[in-house]
mmCIF file of the C-alpha atoms, coordinates in Angstrom:
data_MODEL
# 
_entry.id   MODEL 
# 
loop_
_atom_site.group_PDB 
_atom_site.id 
_atom_site.type_symbol 
_atom_site.label_atom_id 
_atom_site.label_alt_id 
_atom_site.label_comp_id 
_atom_site.label_asym_id 
_atom_site.label_entity_id 
_atom_site.label_seq_id 
_atom_site.pdbx_PDB_ins_code 
_atom_site.Cartn_x 
_atom_site.Cartn_y 
_atom_site.Cartn_z 
_atom_site.occupancy 
_atom_site.B_iso_or_equiv 
_atom_site.pdbx_formal_charge 
_atom_site.auth_seq_id 
_atom_site.auth_comp_id 
_atom_site.auth_asym_id 
_atom_site.auth_atom_id 
_atom_site.pdbx_PDB_model_num 
ATOM 1   C CA . MET A 1 1   ? -72.545  90.338  -52.114 1.00 0.00 ? 1   MET A CA 1 
ATOM 2   C CA . SER A 1 2   ? -76.330  90.042  -51.964 1.00 0.00 ? 2   SER A CA 1 
ATOM 3   C CA . ASN A 1 3   ? -78.993  92.681  -51.444 1.00 0.00 ? 3   ASN A CA 1 
ATOM 4   C CA . LEU A 1 4   ? -81.883  92.800  -48.971 1.00 0.00 ? 4   LEU A CA 1 
ATOM 5   C CA . CYS A 1 5   ? -83.736  90.210  -51.063 1.00 0.00 ? 5   CYS A CA 1 
ATOM 6   C CA . GLY A 1 6   ? -80.775  87.832  -50.975 1.00 0.00 ? 6   GLY A CA 1 
ATOM 7   C CA . ASN A 1 7   ? -79.995  88.292  -54.674 1.00 0.00 ? 7   ASN A CA 1 
ATOM 8   C CA . TYR A 1 8   ? -76.482  88.617  -56.013 1.00 0.00 ? 8   TYR A CA 1 
ATOM 9   C CA . VAL A 1 9   ? -75.615  92.258  -56.601 1.00 0.00 ? 9   VAL A CA 1 
ATOM 10  C CA . PRO A 1 10  ? -72.776  92.951  -59.028 1.00 0.00 ? 10  PRO A CA 1 
ATOM 11  C CA . PRO A 1 11  ? -70.129  95.403  -57.837 1.00 0.00 ? 11  PRO A CA 1 
ATOM 12  C CA . ARG A 1 12  ? -71.301  98.978  -58.297 1.00 0.00 ? 12  ARG A CA 1 
ATOM 13  C CA . SER A 1 13  ? -69.450  101.669 -60.142 1.00 0.00 ? 13  SER A CA 1 
ATOM 14  C CA . GLU A 1 14  ? -68.654  105.032 -58.633 1.00 0.00 ? 14  GLU A CA 1 
ATOM 15  C CA . THR A 1 15  ? -71.792  106.572 -60.166 1.00 0.00 ? 15  THR A CA 1 
ATOM 16  C CA . HIS A 1 16  ? -74.593  104.066 -59.773 1.00 0.00 ? 16  HIS A CA 1 
ATOM 17  C CA . HIS A 1 17  ? -75.835  100.959 -58.053 1.00 0.00 ? 17  HIS A CA 1 
ATOM 18  C CA . VAL A 1 18  ? -78.134  98.348  -59.582 1.00 0.00 ? 18  VAL A CA 1 
ATOM 19  C CA . VAL A 1 19  ? -80.565  96.443  -57.388 1.00 0.00 ? 19  VAL A CA 1 
ATOM 20  C CA . ASN A 1 20  ? -82.613  93.399  -58.397 1.00 0.00 ? 20  ASN A CA 1 
ATOM 21  C CA . CYS A 1 21  ? -85.308  92.703  -55.841 1.00 0.00 ? 21  CYS A CA 1 
ATOM 22  C CA . PRO A 1 22  ? -88.183  90.693  -57.384 1.00 0.00 ? 22  PRO A CA 1 
ATOM 23  C CA . ASN A 1 23  ? -90.181  90.214  -54.193 1.00 0.00 ? 23  ASN A CA 1 
ATOM 24  C CA . LEU A 1 24  ? -90.835  93.888  -53.601 1.00 0.00 ? 24  LEU A CA 1 
ATOM 25  C CA . TYR A 1 25  ? -92.711  96.555  -55.542 1.00 0.00 ? 25  TYR A CA 1 
ATOM 26  C CA . ASN A 1 26  ? -90.475  96.522  -58.600 1.00 0.00 ? 26  ASN A CA 1 
ATOM 27  C CA . LYS A 1 27  ? -91.869  93.164  -59.742 1.00 0.00 ? 27  LYS A CA 1 
ATOM 28  C CA . GLY A 1 28  ? -88.405  91.860  -60.652 1.00 0.00 ? 28  GLY A CA 1 
ATOM 29  C CA . LYS A 1 29  ? -87.192  94.959  -62.489 1.00 0.00 ? 29  LYS A CA 1 
ATOM 30  C CA . LEU A 1 30  ? -83.686  96.300  -62.087 1.00 0.00 ? 30  LEU A CA 1 
ATOM 31  C CA . PHE A 1 31  ? -83.368  99.693  -60.441 1.00 0.00 ? 31  PHE A CA 1 
ATOM 32  C CA . ARG A 1 32  ? -80.537  102.123 -60.873 1.00 0.00 ? 32  ARG A CA 1 
ATOM 33  C CA . THR A 1 33  ? -79.831  104.908 -58.447 1.00 0.00 ? 33  THR A CA 1 
ATOM 34  C CA . ASP A 1 34  ? -77.334  107.694 -58.806 1.00 0.00 ? 34  ASP A CA 1 
ATOM 35  C CA . ARG A 1 35  ? -77.591  108.499 -55.110 1.00 0.00 ? 35  ARG A CA 1 
ATOM 36  C CA . PRO A 1 36  ? -74.517  107.642 -53.061 1.00 0.00 ? 36  PRO A CA 1 
ATOM 37  C CA . VAL A 1 37  ? -74.850  104.437 -51.109 1.00 0.00 ? 37  VAL A CA 1 
ATOM 38  C CA . ALA A 1 38  ? -73.397  103.348 -47.788 1.00 0.00 ? 38  ALA A CA 1 
ATOM 39  C CA . GLU A 1 39  ? -73.187  99.750  -46.675 1.00 0.00 ? 39  GLU A CA 1 
ATOM 40  C CA . THR A 1 40  ? -74.560  98.804  -43.303 1.00 0.00 ? 40  THR A CA 1 
ATOM 41  C CA . SER A 1 41  ? -74.904  95.501  -41.523 1.00 0.00 ? 41  SER A CA 1 
ATOM 42  C CA . PHE A 1 42  ? -77.692  94.564  -39.150 1.00 0.00 ? 42  PHE A CA 1 
ATOM 43  C CA . ARG A 1 43  ? -79.217  91.584  -37.413 1.00 0.00 ? 43  ARG A CA 1 
ATOM 44  C CA . LEU A 1 44  ? -82.930  91.189  -36.788 1.00 0.00 ? 44  LEU A CA 1 
ATOM 45  C CA . SER A 1 45  ? -83.677  89.297  -33.597 1.00 0.00 ? 45  SER A CA 1 
ATOM 46  C CA . GLY A 1 46  ? -83.552  85.594  -34.348 1.00 0.00 ? 46  GLY A CA 1 
ATOM 47  C CA . GLU A 1 47  ? -82.691  86.229  -37.991 1.00 0.00 ? 47  GLU A CA 1 
ATOM 48  C CA . VAL A 1 48  ? -79.619  85.936  -40.158 1.00 0.00 ? 48  VAL A CA 1 
ATOM 49  C CA . GLN A 1 49  ? -77.280  88.908  -40.405 1.00 0.00 ? 49  GLN A CA 1 
ATOM 50  C CA . MET A 1 50  ? -77.647  90.880  -43.638 1.00 0.00 ? 50  MET A CA 1 
ATOM 51  C CA . ASN A 1 51  ? -75.470  93.427  -45.396 1.00 0.00 ? 51  ASN A CA 1 
ATOM 52  C CA . VAL A 1 52  ? -77.509  96.207  -46.955 1.00 0.00 ? 52  VAL A CA 1 
ATOM 53  C CA . GLU A 1 53  ? -76.439  99.163  -49.029 1.00 0.00 ? 53  GLU A CA 1 
ATOM 54  C CA . LEU A 1 54  ? -78.417  102.301 -48.243 1.00 0.00 ? 54  LEU A CA 1 
ATOM 55  C CA . PRO A 1 55  ? -78.223  105.724 -49.822 1.00 0.00 ? 55  PRO A CA 1 
ATOM 56  C CA . SER A 1 56  ? -76.323  107.917 -47.372 1.00 0.00 ? 56  SER A CA 1 
ATOM 57  C CA . ASP A 1 57  ? -79.398  110.053 -46.620 1.00 0.00 ? 57  ASP A CA 1 
ATOM 58  C CA . LEU A 1 58  ? -81.372  106.953 -45.568 1.00 0.00 ? 58  LEU A CA 1 
ATOM 59  C CA . GLN A 1 59  ? -78.494  105.665 -43.457 1.00 0.00 ? 59  GLN A CA 1 
ATOM 60  C CA . THR A 1 60  ? -78.307  109.047 -41.727 1.00 0.00 ? 60  THR A CA 1 
ATOM 61  C CA . LEU A 1 61  ? -82.055  108.953 -41.098 1.00 0.00 ? 61  LEU A CA 1 
ATOM 62  C CA . ALA A 1 62  ? -81.872  105.392 -39.710 1.00 0.00 ? 62  ALA A CA 1 
ATOM 63  C CA . GLU A 1 63  ? -78.980  106.335 -37.440 1.00 0.00 ? 63  GLU A CA 1 
ATOM 64  C CA . SER A 1 64  ? -80.847  109.414 -36.164 1.00 0.00 ? 64  SER A CA 1 
ATOM 65  C CA . LEU A 1 65  ? -83.911  107.270 -35.350 1.00 0.00 ? 65  LEU A CA 1 
ATOM 66  C CA . VAL A 1 66  ? -81.681  104.964 -33.293 1.00 0.00 ? 66  VAL A CA 1 
ATOM 67  C CA . ALA A 1 67  ? -79.945  107.918 -31.627 1.00 0.00 ? 67  ALA A CA 1 
ATOM 68  C CA . SER A 1 68  ? -83.339  109.404 -30.685 1.00 0.00 ? 68  SER A CA 1 
ATOM 69  C CA . GLY A 1 69  ? -84.152  106.206 -28.770 1.00 0.00 ? 69  GLY A CA 1 
ATOM 70  C CA . ARG A 1 70  ? -87.179  105.390 -30.898 1.00 0.00 ? 70  ARG A CA 1 
ATOM 71  C CA . PHE A 1 71  ? -85.448  102.226 -32.154 1.00 0.00 ? 71  PHE A CA 1 
ATOM 72  C CA . SER A 1 72  ? -82.672  100.244 -30.510 1.00 0.00 ? 72  SER A CA 1 
ATOM 73  C CA . SER A 1 73  ? -80.878  99.306  -33.754 1.00 0.00 ? 73  SER A CA 1 
ATOM 74  C CA . ILE A 1 74  ? -80.735  99.980  -37.465 1.00 0.00 ? 74  ILE A CA 1 
ATOM 75  C CA . GLY A 1 75  ? -82.109  96.474  -37.929 1.00 0.00 ? 75  GLY A CA 1 
ATOM 76  C CA . GLU A 1 76  ? -85.257  97.512  -36.053 1.00 0.00 ? 76  GLU A CA 1 
ATOM 77  C CA . VAL A 1 77  ? -85.568  100.615 -38.248 1.00 0.00 ? 77  VAL A CA 1 
ATOM 78  C CA . LEU A 1 78  ? -85.271  98.544  -41.420 1.00 0.00 ? 78  LEU A CA 1 
ATOM 79  C CA . GLY A 1 79  ? -87.623  95.879  -40.055 1.00 0.00 ? 79  GLY A CA 1 
ATOM 80  C CA . GLU A 1 80  ? -90.261  98.535  -39.341 1.00 0.00 ? 80  GLU A CA 1 
ATOM 81  C CA . GLY A 1 81  ? -89.766  99.901  -42.855 1.00 0.00 ? 81  GLY A CA 1 
ATOM 82  C CA . VAL A 1 82  ? -90.376  96.470  -44.376 1.00 0.00 ? 82  VAL A CA 1 
ATOM 83  C CA . ARG A 1 83  ? -93.469  95.978  -42.182 1.00 0.00 ? 83  ARG A CA 1 
ATOM 84  C CA . LEU A 1 84  ? -94.827  99.342  -43.338 1.00 0.00 ? 84  LEU A CA 1 
ATOM 85  C CA . LEU A 1 85  ? -94.193  98.401  -46.972 1.00 0.00 ? 85  LEU A CA 1 
ATOM 86  C CA . ALA A 1 86  ? -96.031  95.113  -46.432 1.00 0.00 ? 86  ALA A CA 1 
ATOM 87  C CA . SER A 1 87  ? -98.970  96.989  -44.888 1.00 0.00 ? 87  SER A CA 1 
ATOM 88  C CA . GLN A 1 88  ? -98.978  99.450  -47.780 1.00 0.00 ? 88  GLN A CA 1 
ATOM 89  C CA . GLU A 1 89  ? -98.946  96.555  -50.255 1.00 0.00 ? 89  GLU A CA 1 
ATOM 90  C CA . ARG A 1 90  ? -101.939 94.917  -48.534 1.00 0.00 ? 90  ARG A CA 1 
ATOM 91  C CA . LEU A 1 91  ? -103.820 98.223  -48.707 1.00 0.00 ? 91  LEU A CA 1 
ATOM 92  C CA . ARG A 1 92  ? -102.924 98.630  -52.383 1.00 0.00 ? 92  ARG A CA 1 
ATOM 93  C CA . GLN A 1 93  ? -104.268 95.140  -53.085 1.00 0.00 ? 93  GLN A CA 1 
ATOM 94  C CA . GLN A 1 94  ? -107.501 95.907  -51.214 1.00 0.00 ? 94  GLN A CA 1 
ATOM 95  C CA . ILE A 1 95  ? -107.915 99.097  -53.233 1.00 0.00 ? 95  ILE A CA 1 
ATOM 96  C CA . GLU A 1 96  ? -107.400 97.133  -56.448 1.00 0.00 ? 96  GLU A CA 1 
ATOM 97  C CA . VAL A 1 97  ? -110.151 94.704  -55.366 1.00 0.00 ? 97  VAL A CA 1 
ATOM 98  C CA . GLY A 1 98  ? -112.459 97.650  -54.680 1.00 0.00 ? 98  GLY A CA 1 
ATOM 99  C CA . ILE A 1 99  ? -111.733 99.171  -58.078 1.00 0.00 ? 99  ILE A CA 1 
ATOM 100 C CA . GLU A 1 100 ? -112.433 95.838  -59.773 1.00 0.00 ? 100 GLU A CA 1 
ATOM 101 C CA . GLN A 1 101 ? -115.716 95.545  -57.856 1.00 0.00 ? 101 GLN A CA 1 
ATOM 102 C CA . ALA A 1 102 ? -116.693 99.079  -58.869 1.00 0.00 ? 102 ALA A CA 1 
ATOM 103 C CA . ASP A 1 103 ? -115.824 98.304  -62.494 1.00 0.00 ? 103 ASP A CA 1 
ATOM 104 C CA . ARG A 1 104 ? -118.236 95.347  -62.302 1.00 0.00 ? 104 ARG A CA 1 
ATOM 105 C CA . GLY A 1 105 ? -120.932 97.575  -60.844 1.00 0.00 ? 105 GLY A CA 1 
ATOM 106 C CA . GLU A 1 106 ? -120.707 96.001  -57.391 1.00 0.00 ? 106 GLU A CA 1 
ATOM 107 C CA . VAL A 1 107 ? -121.112 99.293  -55.533 1.00 0.00 ? 107 VAL A CA 1 
ATOM 108 C CA . VAL A 1 108 ? -123.402 100.688 -52.865 1.00 0.00 ? 108 VAL A CA 1 
ATOM 109 C CA . ASP A 1 109 ? -124.582 104.303 -52.953 1.00 0.00 ? 109 ASP A CA 1 
ATOM 110 C CA . HIS A 1 110 ? -123.398 106.638 -50.214 1.00 0.00 ? 110 HIS A CA 1 
ATOM 111 C CA . ASP A 1 111 ? -126.860 107.035 -48.591 1.00 0.00 ? 111 ASP A CA 1 
ATOM 112 C CA . THR A 1 112 ? -127.011 103.278 -47.971 1.00 0.00 ? 112 THR A CA 1 
ATOM 113 C CA . VAL A 1 113 ? -123.448 103.193 -46.614 1.00 0.00 ? 113 VAL A CA 1 
ATOM 114 C CA . PHE A 1 114 ? -124.018 106.095 -44.218 1.00 0.00 ? 114 PHE A CA 1 
ATOM 115 C CA . ALA A 1 115 ? -127.348 104.668 -43.046 1.00 0.00 ? 115 ALA A CA 1 
ATOM 116 C CA . HIS A 1 116 ? -125.565 101.403 -42.233 1.00 0.00 ? 116 HIS A CA 1 
ATOM 117 C CA . LEU A 1 117 ? -122.777 103.262 -40.413 1.00 0.00 ? 117 LEU A CA 1 
ATOM 118 C CA . ARG A 1 118 ? -125.271 105.298 -38.368 1.00 0.00 ? 118 ARG A CA 1 
ATOM 119 C CA . SER A 1 119 ? -127.123 102.098 -37.441 1.00 0.00 ? 119 SER A CA 1 
ATOM 120 C CA . THR A 1 120 ? -123.898 100.356 -36.424 1.00 0.00 ? 120 THR A CA 1 
ATOM 121 C CA . ILE A 1 121 ? -122.769 103.326 -34.306 1.00 0.00 ? 121 ILE A CA 1 
ATOM 122 C CA . SER A 1 122 ? -126.181 103.605 -32.667 1.00 0.00 ? 122 SER A CA 1 
ATOM 123 C CA . ALA A 1 123 ? -126.211 99.896  -31.790 1.00 0.00 ? 123 ALA A CA 1 
ATOM 124 C CA . ALA A 1 124 ? -122.709 100.161 -30.303 1.00 0.00 ? 124 ALA A CA 1 
ATOM 125 C CA . GLN A 1 125 ? -123.729 103.195 -28.226 1.00 0.00 ? 125 GLN A CA 1 
ATOM 126 C CA . ASP A 1 126 ? -126.873 101.392 -27.020 1.00 0.00 ? 126 ASP A CA 1 
ATOM 127 C CA . ALA A 1 127 ? -124.819 98.349  -26.034 1.00 0.00 ? 127 ALA A CA 1 
ATOM 128 C CA . ARG A 1 128 ? -122.339 100.540 -24.168 1.00 0.00 ? 128 ARG A CA 1 
ATOM 129 C CA . SER A 1 129 ? -125.047 102.423 -22.250 1.00 0.00 ? 129 SER A CA 1 
ATOM 130 C CA . ALA A 1 130 ? -126.800 99.149  -21.321 1.00 0.00 ? 130 ALA A CA 1 
ATOM 131 C CA . ARG A 1 131 ? -123.757 98.010  -19.341 1.00 0.00 ? 131 ARG A CA 1 
# 
């Protein structure tokens, strides 16, 4: 069996499950969870079917989101979760860039930033009222 990342997952014992998913946040580390897991299968539109093991609380949450009508399938729920993780990762990377810039002294004081924002807002309001 393989996990969400397509990696081989050895059979789990009754007490834990080990996941190796190098393309996500764990940077290739193995994770162990003592939470119970439930296997679910889903198909993203136009994608290959995947078997995924979820902790039972997450499977219940995914099923309730489908039952509420917010999503039409568990695959959509999981797809949205992956998209949110990708967005969070992009934000984390942008924050890291900002921290590196600040460490190098490449910063602008708050008075300059707010003056620029006020100018930008004023210009946008002027453009809107000119229409």
